[in-house]
DRENVOTI-156526 format. One record per residue: x, y, z of N, C-alpha, C in turn; residue in three letters. Coordinates in steps of 0.2 Angstrom, whole numbers, plus 5000, padded with zeros to 4 digits. Example, Ala and Ser with C-alpha at 12.3 -4.5 7.8 and 13.67 -1.06 7.14 Angstrom:
// residues 2
506649725039506249785039506649845039ala/506449895035506849955036506450005039ser/
//
This chain:
// residues 577
500449944999499949995000500450065000unk/500250114996500750164996500350224998unk/500850275002500750345004500950405002unk/500650445000500850504997500650574999unk/500950614998500850694999500750734993unk/500050724990499950764983500150824981unk/500450844977500650904976500150944973unk/499851004975499351034972499451084968unk/499151104965499251154959499051234961unk/499551254967499451314970500051344968unk/499951404967500351454964501151464969unk/500751484975501151494982501751434982unk/501351374982501651314985502151294978unk/502051304970502451294966502951334966unk/503051404969503451454970503951424974unk/503651404981504051374986504451324984unk/504351284979504551224978505051224972unk/505051284968505551284963506251284965unk/506451314971507151304972507451234974unk/506851184975507151134977507151084971unk/506851094964506651064959507051074953unk/507351144953507751174948508351124946unk/508551124941509151074938509050994941unk/508550974943508550904945507850874941unk/507750804941507250784938506550804943unk/505950824939505450854943505050784946unk/504850804952504350774956503850784958unk/503150754957502550774960502350724968unk/502750674969502550644975502950624980unk/502950614985503550594991503250524994unk/503450474996503250414998503350395005unk/502850375008502950335017502650275016unk/503050245021502550155020502050165024unk/501450125021500950095022500650035022unk/501049995019500749935016500649895023unk/501149895028501049855033500149865036unk/499849915035499249925036498749845037unk/498849845028498149795027498649735029unk/499249715029499349665032499349655038unk/499449685041499349685048498549675050unk/498149705047497349685048497249615047unk/497549605041497349535037497649475043unk/498249495047498449445051498049425057unk/497649475059497249465065496649405063unk/496549395057496149335055496649255055unk/496449215061496749165061496849125054unk/496249115051496249065046496649105041unk/496649165040496949205034497649195036unk/497949215043498649205045498949105044unk/498549075046498749005043498748995036unk/498249005031498349005025499049055024unk/499249095025499749135022500449115025unk/500449085031501149055033501148985029unk/500748945028500648885023501048905017unk/500648955013500948975007501649005008unk/501749045013502549055013503048985013unk/502848955018503248905019503248855012unk/502748855007502848815003503148844997unk/503248924996503548944990504348944992unk/504548944999505148955002505448864999unk/505048825002505148755000505348734993unk/504948774988505048774981505648804978unk/505748864982506348884977507048874982unk/506948844987507548814991507748754987unk/507448734984507548654981507748654974unk/507748714971507948734964508848734963unk/509048704959509748714959510048764955unk/509548784949509648834945508948884944unk/509248944943508648994942507948974938unk/507349004940506948984935506749034930unk/507049094932506749154927507049134920unk/506749174916506949154910506949104905unk/506549064909506349004905505648984903unk/505349034903504549034902504449054895unk/504149014891504149034885503249054884unk/502749064889502049074886502049124891unk/501649174889501349234892500649214895unk/500449214902500049214905499549264905unk/499049284904498449324903497949324909unk/497849384912497349374918496849434917unk/496149404919495749454916495649514923unk/495549574921495249624926494749664926unk/494449694930493849714931494049794934unk/493749844929493849904934493249944937unk/493149944943492449984946492650054948unk/492350094943492550184945492050194952unk/492250214957491650234963491750294962unk/491350334960491350404959490650464963unk/490850504963490250564966490150604962unk/490350594954490150634949490750684949unk/491250684951491950714952492350714947unk/492950744946493550704942493850624943unk/493650604948493750524949493450494943unk/492850514942492550474936492850494930unk/493450454929493850464923493650414916unk/493750434911493350424906493650334904unk/493250294900493550244898494150244894unk/494350294890494950304887495550284892unk/495450334898496050334902496050264906unk/495550224906495650164910496050134906unk/495850124897496050084893496950104892unk/496950164893497650184891498150154900unk/497850154905498150114911498250044909unk/497850004908497949934906498449934902unk/498449974896499049964891499749974895unk/499650034899500450044903500449994908unk/499949964911500049904915500349834912unk/500149834906500449784901501149784900unk/501349854898501849884895502349874901unk/502349894906502649884912502849814914unk/502349774914502449684916502849654911unk/502949694903503249674899503849694897unk/504049744901504649784901504849814894unk/504249864891504149874885504249954886unk/504049994879504050064877504450104884unk/503950144888504150184892504650144899unk/504450094900504750074906505350034902unk/505550024896506249974897506650054895unk/507050034901507550104903508150054902unk/508350004899509049974900508949914907unk/508549924911508449854917507849824914unk/507849784920507149744921507249684916unk/506549664918506349594913505649594911unk/505749564907504849544904504749484909unk/504149504912503849454917503449404914unk/503249404909502849364905502149354908unk/501849414910501249424914500849484910unk/500349474908499849514906499149534907unk/498849584908498149574909497649614904unk/497049594903496549604900496049634904unk/495649694901494949714903494449644902unk/494049634906493549584905493149584899unk/492949534895492449554891491749524891unk/491749474898491249444899491049454906unk/490349474908490249474916490249404919unk/490249404926490149334928489649294927unk/488949324923488449284921488449294913unk/489049294910489149274903488849334898unk/488849384902488449464896489149484895unk/489149524888489549564886489749614890unk/490449644891490549694895491149734892unk/491349824894491849824893492449804897unk/492149784903492749784909492849834914unk/492349884913492349934916491549944920unk/491449954925490849984930490950044932unk/490250064934490450144936489850144942unk/489950164948489550164953489450254957unk/488950284957489050334961488850334969unk/489350354973489350344980489750374983unk/489650404990490150454993490650414996unk/490650334994491350314997491950314993unk/491850354988492250374983492850404987unk/492650424994493150454997493250395004unk/493650355005493650295007494150305014unk/493950275019494550245025494550185024unk/495150165024495350095024495050055029unk/495150065036495050035042494350015044unk/493950065041493350055043492750045036unk/493050055031492550075024492850025019unk/493349985020493549945014493049895010unk/492749845016492249815012491649855010unk/491349895014490749935012490949955004unk/491549985002491750004996491649944992unk/492049884993491949834987491349794987unk/490849804993490249774993489749804986unk/489949884984489649904980489549874972unk/490049844972490249804963490949754966unk/490649704966491349644967491049584960unk/491549584956491449514953491949454957unk/491649404953491849344957492749354958unk/492949354964493749364963494149314963unk/493849254962494249184959494249184952unk/493849234948493849224941494249314939unk/494149364943494349424941494849444944unk/495149494942495549554948495149604947unk/494949624955494549664955494849734958unk/494749784952495249844955494549904955unk/494649944962494249994962494650054962unk/494250124958494650164958494050224963unk/494450264965494150304971494450384970unk/494050434973494450504974494950504977unk/494850464983495550474988495350424993unk/495950404996496050345000496350375008unk/495950365014496250385018496250335025unk/496750355027496850295035496750335041unk/496350305046496250325051496850335056unk/497250315055498050325058498450375055unk/498450365050499050415045498750465042unk/498050475042497850525036497650515031unk/497550555025497350535019497950545014unk/497850535007498450545004498750465001unk/498250415004498550355002498450334994unk/498950314990498850314983498550244981unk/498650204986498250124984498450074988unk/498250024988498349964992498049904989unk/498349844990498149774989498249724993unk/497849684993498049614998498349554994unk/498749534998499149474995498649414993unk/499049374989498749324987498449274992unk/498549264999498249235004497449245004unk/497349295003496649325003496149304996unk/496549274992496149244985495449224987unk/495149254982494449234983493949264989unk/494349294994494049315000493649404998unk/493149415001492749485001493349535000unk/493749535004494249595003494549604997unk/494749544993495549524988495249594982unk/495949604980495949664975496249724977unk/496349764971496549824972496049884973unk/496449934978496149994977496550054976unk/496350104972496850164970496450214968unk/496950274969496550334966496350354959unk/495750374957495650364950496250404946unk/496350464949496750504943497450484942unk/497750434945498350414944498350354938unk/497850324937497850284933497650304925unk/498250284921498250304915498250374913unk/498550404919498750494918499350484915unk/499850474918500650464914500950384916unk/501350354912501650304914501850284923unk/502150374925502250354932501650334936unk/501250374934500550374939500250294939unk/500250284932500050194933500550144935unk/501050174937501650154941501350124948unk/500950174951500550124958500150084956unk/499750074950499550014948499849954947unk/500449964944500949904945501149894951unk/501449934955501449924963501149884965unk/500449904966499949864968499849794966unk/499749784959499849724956500249684959unk/500749714959501649674962501249634970unk/501049684974500749644980500249604979unk/499749614974499149564973499449504971unk/500049514967500349454965500949404969unk/500949434976501349414980502049444981unk/502249514979502949534979502749574986unk/503449584990503249634995503949694992unk/503849754998504249814996505049784995unk/505349804991506149794992506449814998unk/506149845001506349875009506149835013unk/505849775014505349735017506049725022unk/506049725029506349675035507049715033unk/507249765030507749805031508449775027unk/508949775032509649755029509549665032unk/509249655036509349585038509249525032unk/509849495030509849455023510249375026unk/510049355032510349285033510149225027unk/509549235025509349185019508849225016unk/508949245010508749295006507949265003unk/507849205004507249175002506749185009unk/507049195015506549205020506649285023unk/507049305023507249385025507049425020unk/507049485022506749545017506149545013unk/506149545007505649545002505649474999unk/506049425001506249355001506349344992unk/506449374991506849374982507649404983unk/508049344979508649354980509149394976unk/508749414970509149464966508849544966unk/508449544973508449614973508849634980unk/509349684981509849684986509449714992unk/509649684999509449735005509249795004unk/508849825006508649895007508349915013unk/508549975016508149995023507950065022unk/507850095016507650165016507150175013unk/506550215014506050245010505950315009unk/506550345011506750415008506650435001unk/506550485000506450494992506850524990unk/507150504983507750524980507650524974unk/508050574969507950584963508250514958unk/507850514953507950454948508550434947unk/509050484946509750464944510250464950unk/509950444956510350444961510650364963unk/511250374967511350304970511350314976unk/511050254979511050264986511150174988unk/511550174993511650094995511550095002unk/511050075006510950085014511050015018unk/511249955013511549885018512149875014unk/512449835019513049795016513149725017unk/512549685017512449635017512249585010unk/512349645004512049604999512449534997unk/512949534998513449464995513049404999unk/512649425004512349355009511949335003unk/511649364998511149344994511449304987unk/512149314988512649284980512849344976unk/512649414977512849464973513649454974unk/514049484969514649474970515149524973unk/514749574974514949644978514349674979unk/514449734984513849754987513549804982unk/512949794982512449834977512049884979unk/511949954974511549994976510749964977unk/510450024981509749994982509550024976unk/508949974973508549974968508050024968unk/508050084967507650144968507150154962unk/507350114957506950114950506450054950unk/506550014956506049954955505449954957unk/504949944954504249954954503949934963unk/504349914966504149884975504649924977unk/504849984976505250024981504750084981unk/504950144985504650194985505150244982unk/504850294978505250334975504550364971unk/504950424968504550464963504150424957unk/503650424957503250404952503550384945unk/503850444944504150454937504850404936unk/505050354942505650324943505550254942unk/504850234942504750184942504850134934unk/505150094934505250054929505449994927unk/505649944933505749874932505549834938unk/505549764936505449714940506149674938unk/506149624942506849574942506649504941unk/507149464937506849404936506649364942unk/506949384947506649344953506149354956unk/505749434955505149454957504549424952unk/504849414945504449384940504249314943unk/504749264945504749194947504149204954unk/504149244959503949244963503149254962unk/502949304957502349314954502049254950unk/502449234946502149174944501949114948unk/502449104953502349044957501649054961unk/501349114962500749134965500249134961unk/500349154955499849144950499749064948unk/500149014948500148944947499848914953unk/499948934959499848894965499348924969unk/499248994970498749024975498049054970unk/498349084965497749124961497749074955unk/497749014955497648984948497048984946unk/496548994951495948994945495849054941unk/496149114942496249144937496349124930unk/496849094929497149044924496549014920unk/496148994923495448944921494848994919unk/494949064921494349104919494349114913unk/493649134910493549134903493449224903unk/493549264908493549324907493849384903unk/494249354900494649374894494249364887unk/493849324887493549294881492849334880unk/492549334874491949364872491449304875unk/490849344875490349304879490149234874unk/490049184877489549124874489049134869unk/489149134863488649154858487949104859unk/488049024862487548984863487548974870unk/487349004877487448964882487248914883unk/487548854886487248784887486648784893unk/486348744892485748744899485748664899unk/485648644905485748574907484948544910unk/484648504908484148474911484048404911unk/483648384914483448304912482948294916unk/482548234915481948214918481948144921unk/481748104924481848044927481148004928unk/481047944924480547904924480247894932unk/480647904936480347894942480947914946unk/480847944953481247974958481247934966unk/480747884965480847834970480547774968unk/481047734969480947654965481247594971unk/480947554968481347494972481847474969unk/482347424974482947404971482947354966unk/483247364962483247314955482947344950unk/482647404952482147434946482647484941unk/482347494933482847534930482347594930unk/482747654928482647724929482747744923unk/482447764918482647794911482647874912unk/483247914911483347984911483248004904unk/482848074903482848094897483048164897unk/483448174892483948244891483448294889unk/483448354893483148424890483748484890unk/484348444887484848504888484748554882unk/485048594880485048634875485848664874unk/485948684866486448704865487048664867unk/486948594868487548544870487748504866unk/488348474865488448414860488748344864unk/488948354871489248314875489048304881unk/488948244884488648234891489048174895unk/489148204902489348164907488948144912unk/488748084913488148074919488548034925unk/488348064931488848034938488248004942unk/488447954945487947934952488347934958unk/488247984962488548004968489248004966unk/489448044961490048064960490648014956unk/490247954954490447894950490147914942unk/490647924937490347914930490047854929unk/489547854925489047794923488847794915unk/488847854912488747854905488847924901unk/488947934895489047984890488447984885unk/488047934887487447934883487048004883unk/486648014877486148084878485548064883unk/485248004883484747964887484847904889unk/485247914896485547844897484947804903unk/484947754902484647704908485047684914unk/484647674920485247644926484747604930unk/485047544931484747494934484947494942unk/484547524946484847534954484847464957unk/485447434959485447364963485647364969unk/485647424972485747444980485247484982unk/484947494991484547534990484947604993unk/484647654995484947714997484747774992unk/485047824993484947884991485547914985unk/485347914978485747934974485748004970unk/486248044970486248094966486548084959unk/485948114955486248094948486348174944unk/487048164942487148244940487248234932unk/487048264928487348264920487548324919unk/488148334917488448384915488648404907unk/488248454904488148454896488748504894unk/489048494889489548534886489648554880unk/489848614880489748634872490148614868unk/489948614859490548604855490948664854unk/490848714858491248774858491448794865unk/491948734867492148754875492648794877unk/492948824871493348904874492948954875unk/492348954874491949004875491248984879unk/491148944878490548914882490648874888unk/490448884896490548844900490148784899unk/490248734901489848674904489348704909unk/488748644910488148674913487948584916unk/487748604923487648534927486848534929unk/486648474930485948474933485848414936unk/485748424942485548374947484948344950unk/484648274950484148254954484348204958unk/483848204962483948144967483548084967unk/483648024966483347974967483347914974unk/482647904975482747864982482647784981unk/483047754981482847674980482947644987unk/482247604987482047574993482047494992unk/482247464998482147384998481447375000unk/481147334996480547324996480247265002unk/480747225001480847165006480547185014unk/480047145017480047145023480147075027unk/480547065032480747015034480347005041unk/480046965041479446975047479246875049unk/479246855055478946795057478746795064unk/478546755066478146745074478246685077unk/478346675083478546625086478046605092unk/477846545093477146525097477246525105unk/477846545107477946565113478446595114unk/478546645117479146675119479546665126unk/479146635129479546605136479246535138unk/479446495133479346415132479846385138unk/479546325141479946285146480446245142unk/480846215147481346165143480846105141unk/480946085136480646035132480046045130unk/479946105129479146135126479446155120unk/478946115114478946145107478946215105unk/479346255100479246315099478946325091unk/478446345089478346335082478546405079unk/478846415073479046475070478546465063unk/478346545062478046555056478346605053unk/478446595048478746645042478146695039unk/478146755040477646795038478146875034unk/478546845030478946895026478546915021unk/478646965017478546995011478947015005unk/478747004999479247024994479847004994unk/479846934997480546894999480546844993unk/481346814991481246764986481946714991unk/482146744995482746694997482746725005unk/482846645008482746665016483446625020unk/483646645025484046595028483846615035unk/483846555039483646555047484246535051unk/484446575057484846555060484646545068unk/484746505071484546485078485346485082unk/485346545086485846535092486546545086unk/486346585081486946595077487246545071unk/486746485071486946425068486446435062unk/486646435055486146425050485746365049unk/485246365049484646315049484346315041unk/484646355038484346335030483846385029unk/483546365022483146415019482546405021unk/482346345026481646345030481846325035unk/481346345042481446325047480746335051unk/480346275053479746275055479746275064unk/480346275067480346285075480846225078unk/480846235084481446195089481146175096unk/481546145099481246115107481846125109unk/481846175113482346195119482646155123unk/483246135126483246085130483846115136unk/483846175136484246195142483846255143unk/483946305150483746365151484346415147unk/483946475147484346535145484046585138unk/484246625136484046665131484246635123unk/483846615119483746595113483646655107unk/484046645101484046705097483846655090unk/483246675088483146665082483146715076unk/483346705071483646775067483346755059unk/483046785056482846775049483046835045unk/483546815039483746865034483346835028unk/482846895025482546875019482846935014unk/482746915008483046955004482646934996unk/482946984992482546964984482946974978unk/483646954980484146954976484647024974unk/484247074978484547134978484747164984unk/484247154990484347174995484147135001unk/484347145005483947105010483547145018unk/483347105022483147135028483147085034unk/483147105040483347045044482747075051unk/482647005053482347015060482446975065unk/482546975072482746935077482246925081unk/482046885084481746865090482046835098unk/482046865103482246825108481946795113unk/481946735113481546675117481946665124unk/481646685130481946665137481546585138unk/481946555140481646465143481946465148unk/481446445152481446455161481346355161unk/481646345167481546275169480746275172unk/480246205170479646205171479446215179unk/479946195183479846205190480246265194unk/480446305190480846365192480346415197unk/479846415196479246465200478746415205unk/479046365208478646335212478646375219unk/477846365221477846385228477846345233unk/477746275232477946225235477846155233unk/478046115235478246035234477945985239unk/477345955237477145905242477045835237unk/476945785241476745725237476145685242unk/475745675239475045635240475045555237unk/474645535241474645455238475045405242unk/474845335240475045275242475445245239unk/475645165240475845145236475745125230unk/475145115228474945105222474845145217unk/474645145211474645195205474245245207unk/474445315209474245375211474545425205unk/474145475203474245495199473945575198unk/474245625197474045695197473745705190unk/473245745191473045765182472845835182unk/472645875186472545945186472545975192unk/472746035192472646095198472346155195unk/472046195201471846255199471946295205unk/471946355203471946415208471346435210unk/470946445216470346465219470446515220unk/469946565221469846635223470146655229unk/470146605233470446625240471246615241unk/471446595234472146595233472446515235unk/471946475237472146415240472046365232unk/472446295233472446265228472046205228unk/471746195221471246125221471646075216unk/471846025218472145965216471745905214unk/471745885208471245825207471745765203unk/471545725203471945655201471645575201unk/471745535201471745465201472045435206unk/471545375209472045335214471645255213unk/472145215214471745155213471645105220unk/471145095221470945065228470544995226unk/470844945226470544865227470344865219unk/471044885215470844865208470544925205unk/470244965208469845005204470045075205unk/469945105198470245185199469745225199unk/469845255205469545325208469645395206unk/469145435205469445525206469645545213unk/470345565215470445595221470545675220unk/470145695226470245785225470245795232unk/470845845231470945875238471145955235unk/471045985243471246065244471746075247unk/472246125246472746145249472646215252unk/473146235256473346295258473846325252unk/474046385253474546405250475246385250unk/475246355257476046315258475946235257unk/475446225254475346145253474846115257unk/474746145262474446115269473746075266unk/473746025269473045995264472446015270unk/471846045266471446075270470946025270unk/470645995264470245945265470345895259unk/470245825259470345775253469645735253unk/469545715246468945665247469145605240unk/468845555241468845505233468145495231unk/468045495225467545485220467645415217unk/466945385216466945325210466545275211unk/466345235205465845195205466345135201unk/465945095200466245015197466545045190unk/467245025190467745035184468045085184unk/468445115180468945165180468745245178unk/468745295182468645355183469345395181unk/469145445175469645485175469445565174unk/470045605175469945675177469945705170unk/469445735167469345765160469545835162unk/469245885166469545945167469145975174unk/469446025176469346055183469046115183unk/468446115186468146195186468046205194unk/468146255196468046295202467546325202unk/466946325205466246345206466346405211unk/465946465212466046515216465946475223unk/465446435223465246405229465846355232unk/
//
């Protein structure tokens, strides 16, 4: 971020300055550091700081691993799309389209080290910029927008996002440049020429460049402010960053090894020679070097700006390729798509049983190729595919339609959700959940929509059919049924508790004599006592034997009934009386 005191066209002031500029290159601006303001503000965000630190470590590791310079080996120019938002209040800051176009031309000349900026030093960075030809919604544009608003006079600390919210194009696809009348800082006052956020802000709401409108395209020097801020946007620091400390030129100072250390921000004339550090040789220089007062990333008179170094070019390219790479995929520099693709399709059903086939009917327009995916996995490139759903679940079907003019026209996608249901109902019943030992348990299959079965008793497969079992020990028995239809299956489990038939005996008594006496029936009376019926053999005759006991088994009364022949107890019924 650059801070300057604007020379005003006042006669008195002009007369006062005449003695200081006569015989020397004229200058209209002096500079003082202000770039730390934006960086320090961003550092307060833990997420931003983490991303910034990770990025700096990655670029350090990349260049530290290189055994020879990267610079000079690039054969292709990269072109990045920009959009210029003029925020004005009907003042002189509402500059013409022609001035903006001139500024973009000068920006490109500066990065190419041509025309005015080719003064015998510097390098072609192989980076260029275009005014956007299409808007984010694929409409034609000049790449210049205009908004009337008092925020043309903006205070960085409190109004930065408010300014950018007036008009912002997708910051992952465009370099947003906001032009205003005046930039102020609540800490250092007005007169800030411009500021930019580092690549770690890529895609964030704050991302982009802000500068004073009258500088852009006014003179090559004035546009130098935009070149300077674009350097920050692409990851460059000031050449005087960190002063003379130079133990590791990839980690200290401006982190570029072919810019010698510099610890001065004082204005000097363009033809001056200044050397403020003696640590240059630690960067690999054969001798101590003058400060690069002509470098775009130093502070000097605007008219002095004219070069980048190969190392600075390498650092900018690394950030373009690794942090701001989405700009390389942007179609912002291309004319709008003449026939935009629309994607659409219908499904023969959106809720189906497993095993069912769904037919998809394409309704896209202006497309020539299609890619179909199910939960992210491609399954067809047909125009109207079909799909047999062999598993149950929720499936996202995405169709991406592509144009036969992919250079200008973006693909489009359409999504439908298909619910696939398993229709099988696994169900069965048992005749008794609490059988006694030795008591047979019948099992009845009540499943629906199933063609395959497997039964398990105590975890052991019983095969495809199972009618029941007879428990031979106490405990919990587990009966499980797995029912399926060849595509899916369902499971049901029933737990049975098997107890000893004598486990809950209230008392135990024996009645009868040495003959063949048998108990047949018992019942509980209304008073809680028990009635016991059976047979006894007397003199070869079988008679009915009836007795009443108390709750503890004490005999309350007993009686024998019988005629000639053998009597049997059929049932036992206790009457109220």
